[in-house]
KOLGU-316931 format. One line per 5 residues: number of its first residue (from 0); their letters; for each residue x, y negated, z negated of N, C-alpha, C. Coordinates in steps of 0.1 Angstrom, whole numbers, plus 5000, padded with zeros to 4 digits. Layout:
BEGIN
NUM) a) X:Y:Z:X:Y:Z:X:Y:Z; ...
This chain:
BEGIN
0) mapkk) 1720:1788:5708:1706:1784:5709:1698:1794:5702; 1689:1789:5693:1680:1798:5686:1670:1804:5695; 1667:1817:5692:1657:1824:5700:1643:1818:5700; 1637:1818:5711:1624:1811:5712:1613:1819:5704; 1606:1812:5696:1596:1819:5688:1584:1824:5697
5) pevny) 1580:1837:5694:1569:1842:5702:1556:1834:5700; 1548:1832:5711:1536:1825:5710:1526:1832:5702; 1519:1826:5692:1510:1832:5683:1496:1828:5687; 1487:1837:5690:1473:1834:5693:1465:1836:5680; 1455:1828:5679:1447:1829:5666:1432:1828:5670
10) ditqs) 1424:1832:5660:1409:1831:5661:1406:1816:5662; 1395:1813:5670:1391:1799:5672:1389:1791:5659; 1385:1798:5648:1383:1792:5635:1396:1787:5629; 1408:1792:5634:1420:1788:5629:1427:1777:5637; 1420:1772:5647:1425:1761:5655:1426:1748:5647
15) plykl) 1436:1740:5649:1436:1727:5642:1424:1718:5645; 1418:1721:5657:1407:1713:5661:1394:1718:5654; 1394:1730:5649:1381:1735:5643:1377:1727:5631; 1364:1723:5631:1357:1715:5621:1365:1702:5618; 1370:1696:5629:1377:1684:5628:1367:1672:5626
20) rskkk) 1370:1664:5615:1361:1653:5612:1367:1640:5612; 1380:1639:5613:1387:1627:5611:1394:1622:5624; 1391:1610:5628:1398:1604:5640:1413:1603:5637; 1417:1600:5625:1431:1598:5622:1438:1612:5624; 1432:1623:5620:1438:1636:5622:1438:1640:5637
25) laayl) 1427:1636:5644:1427:1639:5658:1439:1631:5665; 1441:1619:5662:1452:1611:5667:1465:1618:5664; 1467:1623:5652:1479:1630:5648:1481:1643:5656; 1470:1650:5658:1471:1663:5665:1475:1660:5680; 1471:1649:5685:1474:1645:5699:1487:1638:5700
30) dlssv) 1495:1638:5689:1508:1631:5689:1507:1616:5692; 1496:1610:5687:1495:1596:5688:1498:1590:5674; 1503:1578:5673:1507:1572:5660:1495:1567:5652; 1484:1563:5659:1473:1557:5651:1460:1559:5659; 1449:1556:5652:1435:1557:5658:1435:1546:5669
35) adltq) 1442:1535:5667:1442:1524:5677:1448:1529:5690; 1458:1538:5690:1464:1543:5702:1453:1552:5709; 1445:1559:5701:1435:1568:5706:1424:1560:5713; 1421:1549:5707:1411:1539:5713:1416:1534:5726; 1429:1531:5726:1435:1526:5738:1434:1536:5750
40) ilrle) 1436:1548:5747:1435:1559:5757:1421:1559:5762; 1411:1558:5753:1397:1559:5757:1393:1547:5766; 1401:1536:5765:1398:1524:5773:1406:1522:5785; 1413:1533:5789:1421:1532:5801:1413:1528:5813; 1418:1519:5821:1410:1514:5833:1410:1525:5844
45) npyrk) 1422:1531:5846:1423:1542:5856:1429:1554:5850; 1421:1562:5843:1427:1574:5836:1431:1585:5845; 1427:1585:5858:1430:1596:5867:1435:1590:5880; 1444:1597:5886:1448:1594:5900:1439:1604:5909; 1432:1598:5919:1423:1606:5927:1428:1605:5942
50) fpien) 1429:1617:5947:1432:1618:5961:1428:1631:5967; 1426:1632:5980:1421:1645:5987:1433:1653:5991; 1432:1666:5991:1442:1675:5997:1434:1684:6007; 1442:1687:6018:1436:1696:6028:1440:1710:6025; 1430:1719:6026:1432:1733:6024:1423:1741:6033
55) kgksr) 1429:1749:6043:1421:1757:6052:1411:1748:6060; 1416:1736:6064:1407:1728:6072:1397:1720:6064; 1396:1721:6051:1387:1714:6043:1394:1705:6034; 1387:1693:6031:1393:1683:6022:1387:1686:6008; 1396:1686:5998:1392:1689:5984:1397:1677:5975
60) pvevp) 1388:1671:5967:1392:1660:5959:1400:1665:5947; 1411:1658:5943:1419:1662:5932:1420:1650:5922; 1418:1653:5909:1419:1643:5899:1430:1646:5889; 1441:1639:5889:1452:1641:5881:1453:1631:5870; 1455:1635:5857:1456:1626:5846:1467:1616:5848
65) srqll) 1464:1603:5845:1474:1593:5846:1486:1595:5837; 1497:1587:5838:1509:1588:5830:1505:1587:5815; 1496:1579:5811:1492:1577:5797:1483:1589:5792; 1475:1594:5801:1466:1605:5797:1472:1619:5797; 1482:1620:5806:1488:1633:5808:1493:1640:5795
70) pihnr) 1501:1633:5786:1505:1639:5774:1494:1644:5765; 1483:1637:5765:1471:1641:5757:1465:1654:5763; 1464:1655:5776:1459:1668:5782:1469:1679:5779; 1482:1677:5781:1492:1687:5778:1492:1692:5764; 1490:1683:5754:1489:1686:5740:1476:1695:5737
75) lfvll) 1465:1691:5743:1453:1698:5741:1454:1712:5748; 1461:1713:5759:1463:1726:5765:1471:1735:5756; 1481:1730:5750:1489:1738:5740:1481:1743:5729; 1472:1734:5724:1464:1738:5712:1453:1749:5716; 1447:1747:5728:1436:1755:5732:1440:1769:5738
80) krvql) 1452:1769:5744:1457:1781:5750:1461:1791:5739; 1462:1787:5727:1466:1796:5716:1453:1803:5710; 1442:1799:5714:1429:1806:5710:1429:1820:5716; 1425:1830:5708:1424:1843:5713:1413:1844:5723; 1416:1850:5735:1407:1851:5746:1404:1866:5749
85) peylh) 1392:1869:5755:1388:1883:5757:1396:1891:5767; 1396:1904:5766:1403:1913:5775:1399:1911:5790; 1386:1907:5792:1381:1906:5806:1387:1894:5813; 1393:1885:5806:1398:1873:5812:1412:1875:5816; 1416:1871:5829:1429:1873:5833:1436:1860:5838
90) sgikg) 1430:1849:5836:1436:1836:5840:1440:1829:5827; 1451:1821:5828:1456:1813:5817:1461:1820:5805; 1464:1833:5806:1469:1841:5795:1483:1847:5798; 1492:1845:5790:1506:1851:5792:1505:1866:5794; 1511:1870:5805:1511:1885:5808:1500:1889:5816
95) rsylt) 1490:1880:5819:1479:1884:5828:1479:1875:5840; 1473:1879:5851:1474:1872:5863:1464:1877:5873; 1464:1871:5885:1455:1876:5896:1458:1890:5899; 1471:1895:5897:1475:1908:5900:1469:1918:5889; 1470:1914:5876:1465:1923:5866:1450:1924:5867
100) naksh) 1444:1913:5872:1429:1913:5874:1426:1923:5884; 1433:1923:5896:1430:1933:5906:1433:1947:5901; 1444:1949:5894:1448:1963:5890:1438:1969:5880; 1431:1960:5873:1421:1965:5864:1410:1974:5871; 1409:1972:5884:1398:1979:5891:1404:1991:5900
105) igakv) 1416:1994:5897:1422:2006:5904:1414:2019:5901; 1411:2026:5911:1404:2039:5908:1389:2038:5908; 1383:2026:5909:1369:2024:5909:1363:2029:5923; 1352:2035:5922:1345:2039:5935:1341:2028:5943; 1334:2018:5937:1328:2007:5944:1332:1994:5936
110) aytld) 1331:1982:5943:1334:1970:5936:1325:1959:5943; 1323:1948:5935:1315:1936:5940:1322:1924:5935; 1325:1914:5943:1331:1902:5939:1322:1890:5943; 1323:1879:5935:1317:1867:5938:1324:1856:5930; 1322:1843:5935:1329:1832:5929:1318:1822:5923
115) ikkfy) 1322:1815:5913:1313:1804:5908:1316:1792:5917; 1305:1787:5923:1307:1777:5933:1310:1763:5927; 1321:1757:5932:1325:1744:5926:1326:1744:5911; 1334:1753:5906:1334:1756:5892:1338:1744:5883; 1349:1738:5886:1353:1726:5877:1343:1715:5878
120) psvsr) 1339:1711:5890:1329:1700:5891:1316:1704:5884; 1313:1717:5882:1301:1722:5876:1302:1722:5861; 1314:1721:5856:1316:1721:5841:1315:1706:5837; 1303:1702:5832:1300:1688:5830:1305:1683:5816; 1305:1670:5815:1309:1664:5802:1301:1670:5791
125) akvas) 1288:1671:5794:1278:1676:5783:1283:1690:5778; 1287:1699:5788:1291:1713:5784:1304:1712:5776; 1313:1703:5779:1326:1701:5772:1323:1696:5758; 1314:1686:5757:1310:1680:5744:1303:1691:5735; 1295:1699:5741:1288:1710:5734:1298:1720:5729
130) ffrdi) 1309:1723:5737:1319:1732:5732:1326:1727:5719; 1330:1714:5720:1337:1709:5708:1328:1707:5696; 1315:1704:5699:1306:1701:5688:1300:1715:5682; 1296:1724:5691:1289:1736:5686:1297:1748:5684; 1308:1749:5691:1317:1761:5690:1329:1757:5681
135) mkcep) 1335:1746:5684:1346:1741:5675:1342:1734:5663; 1329:1731:5662:1323:1726:5650:1329:1712:5646; 1333:1705:5656:1338:1691:5654:1326:1682:5650; 1329:1671:5643:1319:1661:5641:1315:1655:5655; 1302:1652:5656:1297:1647:5669:1305:1636:5676
140) diaai) 1310:1626:5667:1318:1615:5673:1332:1620:5678; 1337:1630:5671:1350:1636:5675:1348:1644:5688; 1337:1652:5689:1334:1659:5701:1332:1650:5713; 1326:1639:5710:1323:1629:5721:1337:1623:5726; 1346:1620:5717:1359:1615:5721:1367:1625:5729
145) ladit) 1367:1638:5724:1374:1648:5732:1368:1651:5745; 1355:1650:5746:1348:1652:5759:1352:1640:5769; 1352:1628:5763:1356:1616:5771:1370:1617:5777; 1379:1622:5769:1393:1621:5773:1397:1634:5782; 1388:1644:5783:1391:1656:5790:1383:1657:5803
150) tcdgh) 1374:1648:5806:1366:1649:5818:1368:1636:5827; 1364:1638:5839:1366:1627:5849:1353:1626:5857; 1347:1614:5857:1334:1612:5864:1324:1623:5860; 1324:1626:5847:1314:1635:5842:1316:1649:5843; 1328:1654:5847:1331:1668:5848:1346:1671:5846
155) iptgs) 1349:1683:5844:1363:1688:5843:1371:1683:5855; 1383:1677:5853:1391:1673:5864:1397:1685:5871; 1400:1684:5884:1406:1695:5892:1421:1696:5891; 1428:1685:5886:1442:1685:5887:1449:1684:5873; 1443:1690:5863:1449:1690:5850:1453:1704:5845
160) alsqv) 1464:1706:5838:1468:1719:5833:1458:1724:5823; 1451:1714:5816:1441:1718:5806:1428:1724:5812; 1425:1720:5824:1412:1723:5830:1409:1738:5830; 1418:1747:5833:1415:1761:5834:1410:1767:5820; 1417:1765:5810:1413:1770:5797:1401:1763:5791
165) layla) 1400:1750:5793:1388:1743:5788:1376:1746:5796; 1377:1748:5809:1365:1752:5817:1360:1766:5812; 1369:1775:5810:1365:1788:5805:1358:1787:5791; 1364:1780:5782:1359:1779:5768:1345:1772:5768; 1344:1762:5777:1331:1755:5777:1320:1764:5783
170) ckemf) 1324:1774:5791:1314:1783:5797:1315:1797:5791; 1322:1799:5780:1324:1812:5774:1311:1820:5772; 1301:1813:5767:1288:1820:5765:1283:1826:5778; 1284:1819:5789:1280:1825:5802:1288:1837:5805; 1301:1836:5805:1309:1847:5808:1307:1859:5799
175) dtiya) 1306:1857:5786:1304:1867:5776:1290:1874:5779; 1280:1867:5783:1267:1873:5786:1268:1882:5798; 1275:1877:5808:1277:1885:5821:1285:1898:5817; 1295:1897:5809:1303:1908:5805:1294:1918:5797; 1285:1914:5788:1277:1923:5781:1267:1930:5790
180) vsiea) 1261:1923:5800:1252:1929:5809:1259:1940:5818; 1272:1937:5821:1280:1946:5829:1283:1959:5821; 1286:1957:5808:1289:1969:5800:1276:1978:5799; 1265:1971:5797:1252:1979:5797:1250:1987:5809; 1255:1982:5820:1253:1989:5833:1264:1998:5836
185) nlkmt) 1273:2001:5826:1285:2010:5828:1294:2005:5839; 1296:1992:5839:1305:1986:5849:1316:1979:5842; 1328:1978:5849:1339:1970:5844:1337:1956:5850; 1339:1946:5842:1339:1932:5847:1351:1925:5843; 1357:1917:5853:1369:1909:5849:1366:1895:5855
190) cyvdd) 1373:1885:5850:1372:1871:5854:1386:1865:5856; 1388:1859:5868:1400:1851:5870:1396:1837:5875; 1397:1828:5866:1392:1814:5868:1377:1814:5871; 1374:1813:5884:1360:1813:5888:1356:1826:5896; 1365:1835:5897:1363:1848:5904:1358:1859:5895
195) ltfsg) 1346:1864:5898:1341:1875:5890:1342:1888:5898; 1346:1899:5892:1347:1912:5898:1340:1922:5890; 1332:1931:5896:1325:1942:5890:1329:1955:5897; 1332:1965:5889:1335:1978:5896:1330:1989:5887; 1328:2001:5894:1323:2013:5887:1319:2023:5897
200) dkisk) 1310:2032:5893:1306:2043:5902:1295:2038:5912; 1287:2028:5908:1276:2024:5916:1272:2010:5913; 1271:2001:5923:1267:1987:5921:1258:1984:5933; 1246:1978:5930:1237:1974:5941:1236:1959:5941; 1234:1954:5953:1232:1940:5955:1220:1935:5947
205) kwvhd) 1210:1943:5945:1198:1940:5938:1202:1938:5923; 1211:1946:5918:1215:1944:5904:1222:1931:5902; 1231:1927:5911:1238:1914:5911:1228:1903:5912; 1218:1904:5921:1208:1894:5923:1199:1892:5911; 1195:1904:5905:1185:1903:5894:1191:1901:5880
210) cikpi) 1203:1906:5878:1209:1906:5865:1221:1896:5863; 1228:1893:5873:1240:1884:5872:1237:1870:5876; 1231:1868:5888:1229:1855:5893:1220:1846:5884; 1209:1852:5878:1201:1844:5869:1208:1839:5857; 1218:1846:5852:1226:1841:5841:1234:1829:5846
215) ikkfg) 1240:1830:5857:1248:1819:5863:1239:1806:5865; 1227:1809:5870:1218:1798:5872:1213:1792:5859; 1211:1800:5849:1207:1795:5836:1216:1785:5830; 1229:1787:5833:1240:1778:5828:1243:1767:5838; 1234:1765:5847:1235:1753:5856:1245:1754:5867
220) mnshk) 1248:1767:5871:1258:1769:5881:1253:1778:5892; 1261:1779:5903:1257:1787:5915:1269:1796:5918; 1266:1807:5925:1276:1816:5930:1276:1817:5945; 1287:1821:5951:1288:1823:5965:1300:1832:5968; 1302:1834:5981:1313:1843:5986:1312:1858:5981
225) dksfg) 1299:1862:5981:1297:1876:5976:1303:1886:5986; 1310:1896:5980:1316:1907:5989:1313:1920:5982; 1309:1930:5989:1306:1943:5984:1315:1953:5991; 1321:1962:5982:1331:1972:5987:1326:1986:5984; 1324:1994:5994:1318:2008:5992:1329:2018:5988
230) vgqak) 1324:2030:5987:1332:2042:5983:1342:2044:5995; 1355:2046:5991:1365:2049:6001:1370:2037:6008; 1364:2025:6005:1368:2013:6012:1379:2005:6004; 1389:2000:6011:1399:1991:6005:1392:1979:6000; 1395:1974:5988:1388:1963:5981:1397:1951:5979
235) eitgv) 1394:1940:5984:1402:1928:5982:1397:1921:5969; 1406:1920:5959:1402:1914:5946:1413:1904:5943; 1408:1892:5941:1417:1880:5938:1430:1881:5947; 1427:1883:5960:1438:1882:5970:1447:1894:5971; 1444:1905:5964:1452:1917:5964:1443:1928:5969
240) ivdgt) 1449:1937:5977:1441:1949:5982:1443:1960:5972; 1431:1965:5967:1431:1977:5959:1426:1988:5967; 1435:1998:5969:1433:2009:5979:1435:2022:5971; 1424:2028:5966:1425:2040:5958:1432:2037:5945; 1444:2043:5944:1452:2042:5931:1464:2032:5933
245) kvrvc) 1464:2025:5945:1475:2016:5948:1470:2002:5950; 1479:1992:5949:1477:1978:5953:1486:1975:5964; 1482:1966:5974:1490:1962:5984:1487:1948:5988; 1496:1942:5996:1495:1928:6000:1484:1926:6011; 1476:1916:6010:1465:1914:6019:1471:1909:6033
250) nrmhk) 1463:1910:6043:1467:1906:6056:1470:1891:6057; 1463:1882:6050:1466:1868:6050:1480:1865:6045; 1484:1872:6035:1498:1870:6030:1508:1875:6040; 1505:1887:6046:1514:1892:6057:1516:1881:6068; 1505:1875:6072:1505:1865:6083:1513:1853:6079
255) siydl) 1510:1848:6066:1517:1836:6062:1532:1838:6061; 1537:1850:6058:1551:1853:6057:1557:1854:6071; 1549:1860:6080:1553:1861:6094:1554:1847:6101; 1544:1839:6098:1544:1825:6104:1556:1817:6099; 1560:1819:6086:1572:1811:6081:1585:1816:6087
260) ilqis) 1586:1829:6089:1598:1835:6096:1599:1829:6110; 1587:1828:6117:1587:1823:6130:1591:1808:6131; 1586:1800:6121:1590:1786:6120:1605:1785:6118; 1610:1793:6109:1624:1792:6105:1633:1795:6118; 1629:1804:6126:1636:1807:6138:1637:1796:6148
265) evedn) 1627:1786:6147:1626:1775:6157:1631:1762:6152; 1636:1762:6139:1640:1749:6133:1655:1749:6131; 1661:1737:6134:1676:1735:6132:1680:1726:6121; 1671:1716:6118:1674:1706:6108:1675:1713:6094; 1686:1711:6087:1689:1717:6075:1679:1714:6064
270) qqlnk) 1675:1702:6063:1665:1698:6053:1652:1705:6054; 1647:1705:6067:1634:1712:6069:1636:1727:6068; 1648:1733:6072:1650:1747:6070:1650:1751:6055; 1656:1742:6047:1656:1745:6033:1642:1746:6027; 1633:1737:6031:1619:1737:6026:1612:1749:6031
275) lynkl) 1614:1753:6043:1608:1765:6048:1613:1778:6041; 1626:1778:6039:1631:1790:6032:1626:1791:6018; 1625:1779:6011:1619:1779:5997:1605:1784:5997; 1597:1780:6007:1583:1785:6008:1583:1800:6011; 1592:1805:6020:1592:1819:6023:1596:1827:6011
280) igkls) 1607:1823:6004:1612:1830:5992:1601:1831:5982; 1593:1820:5980:1582:1820:5970:1572:1830:5974; 1568:1830:5987:1558:1840:5991:1563:1854:5990; 1576:1857:5993:1581:1870:5992:1582:1874:5977; 1585:1865:5968:1585:1868:5954:1571:1872:5949
285) aagqi) 1561:1865:5954:1547:1868:5950:1543:1882:5956; 1547:1884:5968:1543:1897:5975:1551:1908:5968; 1563:1905:5964:1572:1915:5957:1566:1920:5944; 1557:1912:5938:1551:1917:5926:1541:1928:5929; 1536:1928:5941:1526:1938:5945:1532:1950:5952
290) eeqfk) 1541:1947:5962:1548:1958:5969:1563:1957:5968; 1570:1967:5965:1584:1968:5963:1592:1963:5975; 1587:1966:5987:1595:1963:5999:1598:1949:6001; 1589:1940:5995:1590:1926:5997:1602:1920:5988; 1605:1927:5977:1616:1923:5968:1629:1924:5976
295) kqrik) 1630:1935:5984:1643:1937:5992:1643:1927:6003; 1632:1923:6008:1632:1913:6019:1635:1899:6013; 1631:1897:6001:1634:1884:5994:1649:1883:5992; 1656:1893:5988:1670:1893:5986:1677:1891:5999; 1673:1897:6010:1679:1895:6023:1677:1881:6028
300) vtkqr) 1665:1875:6026:1662:1862:6031:1670:1851:6022; 1672:1854:6009:1680:1845:6001:1694:1845:6005; 1700:1856:6008:1713:1857:6013:1715:1850:6027; 1705:1852:6035:1705:1845:6049:1705:1830:6047; 1697:1825:6038:1696:1810:6036:1710:1805:6032
305) reliv) 1717:1812:6023:1730:1808:6018:1740:1807:6030; 1739:1816:6039:1748:1817:6051:1745:1806:6061; 1732:1803:6063:1728:1794:6074:1728:1779:6069; 1725:1777:6057:1724:1763:6052:1737:1759:6045; 1743:1749:6050:1756:1744:6044:1753:1732:6035
């Protein structure tokens, strides 16, 4: 088997979509055989499967591209994820994650975190069309087509692989502006999807209220879940505890691991046991990226599963 070619990232001006003027070329880039196939995609009666999922007692709507639309979203994801993205962004980039996002703030005296409220639903079709038209320099009709096939009910869908990178690119001006204001204030700023983190020697709530929140408002969005972490205080950043020069697993992760171990001890059915073990091993793998002790526990639990489940 030939070695896998390394993924090459390029400036946005080198994207195949940049300055795109032809529907025929767009169809080809989307792996469609003709403009007629593209038109057919635009006329889909049910382009998304919509259903709610329960999370922490709350119902959240999910919009997943249909069988016909899914390959289009996957293809656009491949094209857009190759665009060079800034250092402050830790989501949707190979080698970066919620953990690298948290580790970026190791050693900071203070930190402040907040989320963009209902991020995907707030990224409107108009914002997406503007990205393709004004940033990618596509012809207006091409930008309109791309906006139509990448949004659901007038906003970015919540259940597409494309959504993360497209939502960022459609709001890049906002995030870049926040980053520039942070640099002026001698603060480090990172972004993980809709989570913003600021850290440094000193951060006031007034600075966040006067300098950051107006930028978010200006772009038609809102923020919530503000948390401030003082000097000497352990800081929870994208689900990871940053404590001085170390990172550790948060209490919620500890509890979810403990709860799964408890459930496993009470179940006898092999099928259900297997599902619980898979969940536990997944959580231990995630925790093991943060703390070494969980790697050893994962090895132990994996061996235990082999012995118990025939």
